[in-house]
Structure formats: C-alpha cells, structure tokens
BAMIKOL-558374 format. One record per residue (C-alpha): x, y, z; residue in one letter; residue number from 1. Coordinates in nm, 3 decimals. Layout:
// residues N
+---------+---------+---------+---------+-----+
!       X !       Y !       Z ! residuo ! num !
+---------+---------+---------+---------+-----+
!       X !       Y !       Z !       A ! NUM !
...
+---------+---------+---------+---------+-----+
// end
This chain:
// residues 323
+---------+---------+---------+---------+-----+
!       X !       Y !       Z ! residuo ! num !
+---------+---------+---------+---------+-----+
!   0.280 !  -3.952 !   3.285 !       M !   1 !
!   0.247 !  -3.642 !   3.485 !       T !   2 !
!   0.108 !  -3.288 !   3.327 !       T !   3 !
!   0.436 !  -3.157 !   3.378 !       E !   4 !
!   0.612 !  -3.432 !   3.254 !       Q !   5 !
!   0.404 !  -3.400 !   2.953 !       S !   6 !
!   0.433 !  -3.095 !   2.885 !       D !   7 !
!   0.835 !  -3.124 !   2.884 !       L !   8 !
!   0.783 !  -3.441 !   2.667 !       F !   9 !
!   0.532 !  -3.284 !   2.398 !       E !  10 !
!   0.653 !  -2.966 !   2.304 !       F !  11 !
!   0.697 !  -2.732 !   1.980 !       G !  12 !
!   0.281 !  -2.588 !   1.947 !       E !  13 !
!   0.428 !  -2.222 !   1.879 !       D !  14 !
!   0.578 !  -2.376 !   1.595 !       L !  15 !
!   0.535 !  -2.420 !   1.266 !       G !  16 !
!   0.618 !  -2.743 !   0.964 !       P !  17 !
!   0.908 !  -2.505 !   0.909 !       E !  18 !
!   1.064 !  -2.614 !   1.201 !       S !  19 !
!   1.212 !  -3.000 !   1.233 !       P !  20 !
!   1.005 !  -3.242 !   1.436 !       L !  21 !
!   1.144 !  -3.549 !   1.588 !       V !  22 !
!   0.918 !  -3.858 !   1.613 !       Y !  23 !
!   1.016 !  -4.083 !   1.959 !       V !  24 !
!   0.868 !  -4.442 !   1.960 !       A !  25 !
!   0.845 !  -4.675 !   2.242 !       M !  26 !
!   0.595 !  -5.009 !   2.327 !       P !  27 !
!   0.302 !  -4.909 !   2.457 !       L !  28 !
!   0.013 !  -5.184 !   2.364 !       S !  29 !
!   0.218 !  -5.465 !   2.541 !       H !  30 !
!   0.241 !  -5.273 !   2.837 !       L !  31 !
!   0.079 !  -5.497 !   3.114 !       N !  32 !
!   0.089 !  -5.345 !   3.397 !       T !  33 !
!   0.110 !  -5.009 !   3.605 !       P !  34 !
!   0.506 !  -5.091 !   3.667 !       E !  35 !
!   0.574 !  -5.114 !   3.323 !       E !  36 !
!   0.398 !  -4.807 !   3.189 !       R !  37 !
!   0.581 !  -4.644 !   3.484 !       Q !  38 !
!   0.906 !  -4.698 !   3.334 !       L !  39 !
!   0.824 !  -4.636 !   2.976 !       V !  40 !
!   0.683 !  -4.299 !   3.085 !       Q !  41 !
!   1.006 !  -4.207 !   3.331 !       S !  42 !
!   1.228 !  -4.291 !   2.985 !       N !  43 !
!   1.040 !  -4.097 !   2.811 !       A !  44 !
!   1.023 !  -3.817 !   3.033 !       F !  45 !
!   1.408 !  -3.841 !   3.007 !       I !  46 !
!   1.418 !  -3.854 !   2.647 !       I !  47 !
!   1.217 !  -3.509 !   2.621 !       G !  48 !
!   1.412 !  -3.336 !   2.877 !       K !  49 !
!   1.705 !  -3.411 !   2.696 !       A !  50 !
!   1.568 !  -3.291 !   2.389 !       I !  51 !
!   1.470 !  -3.000 !   2.521 !       R !  52 !
!   1.813 !  -2.873 !   2.679 !       E !  53 !
!   2.006 !  -3.020 !   2.342 !       Q !  54 !
!   1.809 !  -2.792 !   2.121 !       T !  55 !
!   1.559 !  -2.504 !   2.243 !       R !  56 !
!   1.780 !  -2.470 !   2.545 !       E !  57 !
!   2.139 !  -2.516 !   2.428 !       A !  58 !
!   2.415 !  -2.239 !   2.406 !       A !  59 !
!   2.298 !  -2.196 !   2.028 !       D !  60 !
!   1.953 !  -2.259 !   2.042 !       P !  61 !
!   1.766 !  -2.445 !   1.701 !       W !  62 !
!   1.373 !  -2.486 !   1.680 !       P !  63 !
!   1.244 !  -2.842 !   1.705 !       V !  64 !
!   0.919 !  -2.986 !   1.792 !       R !  65 !
!   0.831 !  -3.358 !   1.971 !       V !  66 !
!   0.609 !  -3.594 !   1.904 !       H !  67 !
!   0.533 !  -3.936 !   2.025 !       S !  68 !
!   0.206 !  -4.156 !   1.998 !       P !  69 !
!   0.236 !  -4.152 !   2.439 !       I !  70 !
!   0.075 !  -3.834 !   2.469 !       T !  71 !
!  -0.151 !  -3.876 !   2.244 !       W !  72 !
!  -0.270 !  -4.290 !   2.153 !       T !  73 !
!  -0.142 !  -4.458 !   2.433 !       A !  74 !
!  -0.378 !  -4.763 !   2.483 !       P !  75 !
!  -0.467 !  -4.664 !   2.847 !       W !  76 !
!  -0.539 !  -4.340 !   2.781 !       S !  77 !
!  -0.967 !  -4.405 !   2.711 !       N !  78 !
!  -0.918 !  -4.190 !   2.400 !       D !  79 !
!  -1.222 !  -4.355 !   2.238 !       N !  80 !
!  -0.975 !  -4.414 !   1.862 !       L !  81 !
!  -1.039 !  -4.660 !   1.632 !       E !  82 !
!  -0.727 !  -4.866 !   1.532 !       P !  83 !
!  -0.804 !  -4.609 !   1.126 !       D !  84 !
!  -0.749 !  -4.313 !   1.371 !       D !  85 !
!  -0.407 !  -4.409 !   1.525 !       V !  86 !
!  -0.295 !  -4.496 !   1.196 !       Y !  87 !
!  -0.368 !  -4.206 !   1.025 !       R !  88 !
!  -0.289 !  -3.971 !   1.223 !       H !  89 !
!   0.068 !  -4.149 !   1.355 !       N !  90 !
!   0.151 !  -4.231 !   0.925 !       T !  91 !
!   0.055 !  -3.865 !   0.835 !       E !  92 !
!   0.350 !  -3.689 !   1.101 !       I !  93 !
!   0.604 !  -3.931 !   1.062 !       L !  94 !
!   0.528 !  -3.937 !   0.715 !       W !  95 !
!   0.472 !  -3.598 !   0.623 !       E !  96 !
!   0.645 !  -3.343 !   0.929 !       D !  97 !
!   0.883 !  -3.602 !   1.085 !       A !  98 !
!   1.230 !  -3.532 !   1.019 !       D !  99 !
!   1.446 !  -3.796 !   1.279 !       A ! 100 !
!   1.316 !  -4.094 !   1.495 !       L ! 101 !
!   1.382 !  -4.181 !   1.816 !       I ! 102 !
!   1.308 !  -4.528 !   1.939 !       I ! 103 !
!   1.291 !  -4.638 !   2.286 !       L ! 104 !
!   1.333 !  -5.017 !   2.286 !       G ! 105 !
!   1.161 !  -5.176 !   2.605 !       I ! 106 !
!   1.114 !  -5.520 !   2.576 !       K ! 107 !
!   1.209 !  -5.536 !   2.197 !       G ! 108 !
!   0.963 !  -5.216 !   2.127 !       A ! 109 !
!   0.636 !  -5.317 !   1.963 !       S ! 110 !
!   0.536 !  -5.400 !   1.596 !       L ! 111 !
!   0.427 !  -5.033 !   1.556 !       G ! 112 !
!   0.783 !  -4.906 !   1.637 !       A ! 113 !
!   0.874 !  -5.148 !   1.400 !       G ! 114 !
!   0.622 !  -4.990 !   1.100 !       Q ! 115 !
!   0.757 !  -4.700 !   1.215 !       E ! 116 !
!   1.122 !  -4.764 !   1.180 !       L ! 117 !
!   1.053 !  -4.950 !   0.847 !       A ! 118 !
!   0.917 !  -4.593 !   0.695 !       W ! 119 !
!   1.205 !  -4.373 !   0.877 !       A ! 120 !
!   1.414 !  -4.615 !   0.739 !       C ! 121 !
!   1.248 !  -4.541 !   0.377 !       A ! 122 !
!   1.214 !  -4.192 !   0.395 !       L ! 123 !
!   1.613 !  -4.155 !   0.486 !       H ! 124 !
!   1.560 !  -4.031 !   0.842 !       R ! 125 !
!   1.854 !  -4.036 !   1.095 !       P ! 126 !
!   1.719 !  -4.308 !   1.324 !       I ! 127 !
!   1.846 !  -4.343 !   1.735 !       L ! 128 !
!   1.732 !  -4.701 !   1.875 !       Y ! 129 !
!   1.782 !  -4.726 !   2.278 !       L ! 130 !
!   1.723 !  -5.043 !   2.488 !       Y ! 131 !
!   1.850 !  -5.074 !   2.829 !       P ! 132 !
!   2.186 !  -5.210 !   2.850 !       E ! 133 !
!   2.151 !  -5.643 !   2.908 !       G ! 134 !
!   1.877 !  -5.698 !   2.709 !       T ! 135 !
!   1.935 !  -5.877 !   2.371 !       N ! 136 !
!   1.844 !  -5.668 !   2.041 !       V ! 137 !
!   1.777 !  -5.809 !   1.761 !       S ! 138 !
!   2.065 !  -5.873 !   1.494 !       R ! 139 !
!   1.863 !  -5.810 !   1.229 !       Q ! 140 !
!   1.804 !  -5.392 !   1.344 !       L ! 141 !
!   2.215 !  -5.389 !   1.389 !       R ! 142 !
!   2.240 !  -5.522 !   1.033 !       G ! 143 !
!   2.012 !  -5.223 !   0.902 !       A ! 144 !
!   2.233 !  -4.965 !   1.034 !       A ! 145 !
!   2.439 !  -5.112 !   0.737 !       S ! 146 !
!   2.273 !  -4.956 !   0.483 !       E ! 147 !
!   2.026 !  -4.710 !   0.677 !       H ! 148 !
!   2.110 !  -4.378 !   0.947 !       D ! 149 !
!   2.065 !  -4.675 !   1.295 !       I ! 150 !
!   2.225 !  -4.562 !   1.545 !       E ! 151 !
!   2.188 !  -4.871 !   1.826 !       V ! 152 !
!   2.313 !  -4.763 !   2.159 !       V ! 153 !
!   2.214 !  -4.918 !   2.492 !       S ! 154 !
!   2.190 !  -4.812 !   2.822 !       Y ! 155 !
!   2.251 !  -4.874 !   3.222 !       A ! 156 !
!   2.112 !  -4.542 !   3.413 !       T ! 157 !
!   1.888 !  -4.289 !   3.375 !       P ! 158 !
!   2.146 !  -4.029 !   3.324 !       D ! 159 !
!   2.313 !  -4.251 !   3.016 !       E ! 160 !
!   2.003 !  -4.220 !   2.839 !       L ! 161 !
!   1.937 !  -3.915 !   2.889 !       H ! 162 !
!   2.304 !  -3.821 !   2.773 !       D ! 163 !
!   2.252 !  -4.041 !   2.440 !       T ! 164 !
!   2.033 !  -3.853 !   2.336 !       V ! 165 !
!   2.157 !  -3.572 !   2.338 !       G ! 166 !
!   2.504 !  -3.657 !   2.168 !       R ! 167 !
!   2.305 !  -3.820 !   1.936 !       W ! 168 !
!   2.061 !  -3.475 !   1.865 !       L ! 169 !
!   2.425 !  -3.271 !   1.857 !       S ! 170 !
!   2.613 !  -3.520 !   1.586 !       A ! 171 !
!   2.314 !  -3.529 !   1.366 !       R ! 172 !
!   2.191 !  -3.157 !   1.387 !       R ! 173 !
!   2.307 !  -3.083 !   1.044 !       H ! 174 !
!   2.040 !  -3.306 !   0.873 !       V ! 175 !
!   1.750 !  -3.288 !   1.124 !       I ! 176 !
!   1.746 !  -2.898 !   1.110 !       D ! 177 !
!   1.788 !  -2.924 !   0.722 !       D ! 178 !
!   1.474 !  -3.161 !   0.740 !       G ! 179 !
!   1.191 !  -2.909 !   0.601 !       P ! 180 !
!   1.374 !  -2.770 !   0.395 !       R ! 181 !
!   1.400 !  -3.136 !   0.246 !       R ! 182 !
!   1.064 !  -3.205 !   0.296 !       R ! 183 !
!   0.967 !  -2.883 !   0.094 !       R ! 184 !
!   1.138 !  -3.006 !  -0.188 !       S ! 185 !
!   0.984 !  -3.358 !  -0.186 !       Q ! 186 !
!   0.701 !  -3.262 !  -0.145 !       A ! 187 !
!   0.733 !  -3.018 !  -0.491 !       L ! 188 !
!   0.912 !  -3.306 !  -0.672 !       R ! 189 !
!   0.644 !  -3.503 !  -0.656 !       F ! 190 !
!   0.321 !  -3.292 !  -0.652 !       A ! 191 !
!   0.280 !  -3.325 !  -1.029 !       T ! 192 !
!   0.309 !  -3.695 !  -1.017 !       L ! 193 !
!   0.000 !  -3.694 !  -0.711 !       T ! 194 !
!  -0.207 !  -3.459 !  -0.902 !       A ! 195 !
!  -0.195 !  -3.618 !  -1.234 !       A ! 196 !
!  -0.297 !  -3.988 !  -1.047 !       F ! 197 !
!  -0.526 !  -3.763 !  -0.821 !       D ! 198 !
!  -0.710 !  -3.615 !  -1.061 !       T ! 199 !
!  -0.757 !  -3.904 !  -1.318 !       K ! 200 !
!  -0.846 !  -4.195 !  -1.059 !       W ! 201 !
!  -1.161 !  -3.923 !  -0.926 !       Q ! 202 !
!  -1.245 !  -3.929 !  -1.323 !       A ! 203 !
!  -1.269 !  -4.295 !  -1.344 !       L ! 204 !
!  -1.613 !  -4.480 !  -1.297 !       P ! 205 !
!  -1.621 !  -4.699 !  -0.972 !       L ! 206 !
!  -1.656 !  -5.030 !  -1.189 !       E ! 207 !
!  -1.278 !  -4.914 !  -1.292 !       E ! 208 !
!  -1.155 !  -4.810 !  -1.013 !       Q ! 209 !
!  -1.236 !  -5.198 !  -0.902 !       A ! 210 !
!  -1.052 !  -5.337 !  -1.173 !       H ! 211 !
!  -0.705 !  -5.067 !  -1.081 !       I ! 212 !
!  -0.766 !  -5.257 !  -0.723 !       V ! 213 !
!  -0.812 !  -5.639 !  -0.833 !       R ! 214 !
!  -0.530 !  -5.539 !  -1.085 !       T ! 215 !
!  -0.301 !  -5.396 !  -0.842 !       T ! 216 !
!  -0.386 !  -5.558 !  -0.524 !       R ! 217 !
!  -0.390 !  -5.219 !  -0.347 !       I ! 218 !
!  -0.661 !  -5.096 !  -0.123 !       A ! 219 !
!  -0.894 !  -4.875 !  -0.172 !       P ! 220 !
!  -0.778 !  -4.674 !   0.147 !       G ! 221 !
!  -0.412 !  -4.684 !   0.072 !       R ! 222 !
!  -0.475 !  -4.548 !  -0.303 !       I ! 223 !
!  -0.723 !  -4.278 !  -0.215 !       T ! 224 !
!  -0.425 !  -4.187 !   0.098 !       R ! 225 !
!  -0.131 !  -4.185 !  -0.129 !       I ! 226 !
!  -0.330 !  -4.002 !  -0.370 !       F ! 227 !
!  -0.398 !  -3.720 !  -0.119 !       S ! 228 !
!  -0.090 !  -3.594 !  -0.041 !       N ! 229 !
!   0.255 !  -3.549 !  -0.238 !       P ! 230 !
!   0.481 !  -3.656 !   0.070 !       L ! 231 !
!   0.232 !  -3.956 !   0.149 !       A ! 232 !
!   0.284 !  -4.041 !  -0.219 !       L ! 233 !
!   0.662 !  -4.017 !  -0.154 !       A ! 234 !
!   0.619 !  -4.264 !   0.117 !       A ! 235 !
!   0.436 !  -4.539 !  -0.127 !       A ! 236 !
!   0.752 !  -4.817 !  -0.246 !       S ! 237 !
!   0.777 !  -4.799 !  -0.561 !       A ! 238 !
!   0.628 !  -5.157 !  -0.682 !       A ! 239 !
!   0.324 !  -4.957 !  -0.579 !       E ! 240 !
!   0.388 !  -4.651 !  -0.781 !       L ! 241 !
!   0.521 !  -4.890 !  -1.116 !       A ! 242 !
!   0.217 !  -5.095 !  -1.059 !       A ! 243 !
!  -0.056 !  -4.791 !  -1.050 !       L ! 244 !
!   0.111 !  -4.598 !  -1.327 !       G ! 245 !
!   0.098 !  -4.902 !  -1.540 !       G ! 246 !
!  -0.281 !  -4.980 !  -1.435 !       A ! 247 !
!  -0.384 !  -4.571 !  -1.464 !       M ! 248 !
!  -0.134 !  -4.561 !  -1.777 !       G ! 249 !
!   0.049 !  -4.240 !  -1.613 !       I ! 250 !
!   0.430 !  -4.239 !  -1.627 !       D ! 251 !
!   0.562 !  -4.239 !  -1.274 !       A ! 252 !
!   0.912 !  -4.232 !  -1.374 !       A ! 253 !
!   0.843 !  -3.991 !  -1.614 !       G ! 254 !
!   0.697 !  -3.778 !  -1.377 !       A ! 255 !
!   0.969 !  -3.783 !  -1.144 !       L ! 256 !
!   1.226 !  -3.752 !  -1.399 !       L ! 257 !
!   1.050 !  -3.378 !  -1.536 !       G ! 258 !
!   0.864 !  -3.569 !  -1.834 !       R ! 259 !
!   0.571 !  -3.635 !  -1.965 !       G ! 260 !
!   0.391 !  -3.344 !  -1.912 !       L ! 261 !
!   0.488 !  -2.971 !  -2.007 !       P ! 262 !
!   0.592 !  -2.672 !  -1.802 !       D ! 263 !
!   0.366 !  -2.360 !  -1.761 !       L ! 264 !
!   0.475 !  -2.056 !  -2.030 !       Q ! 265 !
!   0.683 !  -1.775 !  -1.800 !       P ! 266 !
!   0.343 !  -1.553 !  -1.861 !       Q ! 267 !
!   0.129 !  -1.839 !  -1.732 !       Q ! 268 !
!   0.356 !  -1.872 !  -1.420 !       R ! 269 !
!   0.369 !  -1.498 !  -1.388 !       A ! 270 !
!   0.001 !  -1.485 !  -1.439 !       A ! 271 !
!  -0.056 !  -1.805 !  -1.147 !       L ! 272 !
!   0.151 !  -1.617 !  -0.950 !       A ! 273 !
!  -0.041 !  -1.286 !  -0.969 !       N ! 274 !
!  -0.373 !  -1.462 !  -0.894 !       A ! 275 !
!  -0.266 !  -1.610 !  -0.642 !       A ! 276 !
!  -0.134 !  -1.296 !  -0.456 !       E ! 277 !
!  -0.487 !  -1.114 !  -0.542 !       E ! 278 !
!  -0.717 !  -1.383 !  -0.408 !       F ! 279 !
!  -0.443 !  -1.490 !  -0.155 !       G ! 280 !
!  -0.411 !  -1.858 !  -0.217 !       W ! 281 !
!  -0.156 !  -2.057 !   0.011 !       G ! 282 !
!   0.151 !  -2.149 !  -0.179 !       P ! 283 !
!   0.026 !  -2.511 !  -0.133 !       R ! 284 !
!  -0.304 !  -2.452 !  -0.318 !       E ! 285 !
!  -0.103 !  -2.232 !  -0.580 !       A ! 286 !
!   0.127 !  -2.539 !  -0.661 !       L ! 287 !
!  -0.212 !  -2.785 !  -0.714 !       E ! 288 !
!  -0.326 !  -2.539 !  -0.967 !       L ! 289 !
!   0.035 !  -2.529 !  -1.138 !       E ! 290 !
!   0.016 !  -2.932 !  -1.140 !       S ! 291 !
!  -0.317 !  -2.940 !  -1.239 !       A ! 292 !
!  -0.229 !  -2.703 !  -1.503 !       A ! 293 !
!   0.021 !  -2.871 !  -1.662 !       R ! 294 !
!  -0.171 !  -3.210 !  -1.680 !       L ! 295 !
!  -0.466 !  -3.044 !  -1.847 !       E ! 296 !
!  -0.203 !  -2.954 !  -2.105 !       L ! 297 !
!  -0.066 !  -3.289 !  -2.179 !       A ! 298 !
!  -0.361 !  -3.377 !  -2.274 !       R ! 299 !
!  -0.364 !  -3.180 !  -2.610 !       G ! 300 !
!  -0.676 !  -3.057 !  -2.761 !       G ! 301 !
!  -0.797 !  -2.678 !  -2.823 !       I ! 302 !
!  -0.755 !  -2.466 !  -2.504 !       R ! 303 !
!  -1.001 !  -2.201 !  -2.387 !       R ! 304 !
!  -0.834 !  -2.117 !  -2.110 !       L ! 305 !
!  -0.500 !  -1.994 !  -2.222 !       P ! 306 !
!  -0.390 !  -1.926 !  -1.849 !       L ! 307 !
!  -0.225 !  -1.613 !  -1.890 !       A ! 308 !
!  -0.411 !  -1.361 !  -1.725 !       S ! 309 !
!  -0.548 !  -1.352 !  -1.356 !       I ! 310 !
!  -0.892 !  -1.422 !  -1.438 !       E ! 311 !
!  -0.791 !  -1.724 !  -1.668 !       D ! 312 !
!  -0.675 !  -1.922 !  -1.319 !       W ! 313 !
!  -0.975 !  -1.724 !  -1.108 !       D ! 314 !
!  -1.222 !  -1.944 !  -1.366 !       T ! 315 !
!  -0.961 !  -2.257 !  -1.402 !       F ! 316 !
!  -0.994 !  -2.246 !  -0.986 !       R ! 317 !
!  -1.351 !  -2.264 !  -0.998 !       G ! 318 !
!  -1.397 !  -2.522 !  -1.257 !       R ! 319 !
!  -1.139 !  -2.780 !  -1.039 !       R ! 320 !
!  -1.417 !  -2.733 !  -0.756 !       R ! 321 !
!  -1.718 !  -2.726 !  -0.925 !       D ! 322 !
!  -1.554 !  -3.126 !  -1.023 !       H ! 323 !
+---------+---------+---------+---------+-----+
// end
C-alpha cells in the first residue's frame, strides 16, 4: 500500500475517542504471494475511500475514525512486534474503542479476523462481512446473522465493493454514531466492579493469586488485563466474571445491578467534584477514585476520612498512589 493509500485508509487521528471508530479486519498472515497482498491492499484502499466519502465527505458529514491492522501490524512490514504486542494492540482498539467492524473475507478471512468477529458479536457491534462473488462463505457465519447484527454481502467489482460499504454505513449511521456514548455508559457501569476486582487482586499475596488462577483456570495475564480497564472487563465473558467473583468473594452480578457497594453521600460527591476541579484530575481518575471510595465504604469499620472535603479526597488519592 502506498503512502497515499495508507493515508486515505487510516484516518481520524485528528479526532478523539468521542468520535466513532470503524475497525476493518482482513486476512494478513496467510497471504503468501505479492499478488495476494496487492489484492488485499487494493481492496482495503477501496473500503477506506468508501468510508471517508460516506462519512467525512458526505453532504451531511459525520466524524469517523478508521483503524485496520493492515497499516499497523501486517506481518510483512518488518515491525519487530511480538505476537503479544499484536494481540494487545488490536484487542485494546476493538474492545475499548471500536463501534463497528468490517471484515474483508478474501480466502475466507483468517483466524485473527475470526477472533475479531467473535469479540464484535459479544460486544453487540454492527458487522459487515464482504467476500468476492463466487467464493464460499461459512454457513456458521451466515447462521450467526440470526442472532447478531451481521450483514454478509458479496461483490463482483471494485465499484460494487465501494458502494456496498457506503450503503451499509448509511444504514448503520445512527448506531455507529451513537457508539461513543454507549462506550462511556458501559465504562461507567463496569467501573465499580473493575475497581473492586483490581483492588482485591492487588492486595492478595502471590500464593493466593496463584490459587485463584488454578481454581478459575484463567491465566494471570488474562486476569490482569480484564481488571485493568472497565471496557476490557466488559468484554470478558459472563463465565469468567462468575468464576473470578466466586473465587475472590465479590458479588459481580450485584455490582453490575447496583447492589453490594454503598453510594457516596451528596456531600462526598460534591467534595470529589470540587477536588477534581481544584487539582486538575481528569474524568477517568475521578471515576476511579469514586469507585475506590465506594469499595472502602463497603468494608465498614471506623472511617478516618469522611471524604467530605477537598483535603480528604487529596489524602485518599495520595494513599492509593502510595499503595
């Protein structure tokens, strides 16, 4: 892909997370010849062009970011990335930032694109699967469309590929454009549970952490990952959350339903808002402090910090950072 093509395909760097993101997946690792790579790159360029024309260059424009592994982690790019780096980079974007998924299914896509499809289904993202006319598509994939927002469409020419992407984006505009709001809501919903899991996990001795790993059969890296961010935890399966909650004595279902952790009093919440403004804490840090404070309140005992003043919150924040 030329620099000009890459610039057209991967765009939106001028936009922040408040703008929706379309993730475009395609086969990469099993493209064995220069001709196969050129075909995928050319089609990626067409998809990117269609996205830009239908969104930022439309008569009624709407800001959209685009990401695809082809511009960041293509195996022929000699980027010296380890498999873990590729996995973490792509999952961070798809789990925490993506609002829609387009898959280019040349040669049946790939196992990596299959993972991305499964994650997008679990997160209820709209999905467009594109494949060359005359090639086969898994019946299982077609069947999944009965339970998920998946559209499976063939194309015979570059123009058909371009027009299909444009029509799909137009039809899904509302749900894609609303994606950032839904992601913010989901982050808030899972923030308290994430803080509860992470705080308790960090406080456990290594031998107890190892026992939980053995009990749940969830790898340590996976546990650390889903405790690191509310949207990463939201992407975890219900079975994982149930297993971890049971092993760690945390009522995951209750936390998600608003039970189990006491809420802050109005005076405490106002003091937190004033402290955040006074000390320049961002929304994410303020949210993490609120979640940590609710967890502290749930532990009971004599409260030395009433969290009713700016100074209380500054002290509370300092204690958390020290630990």
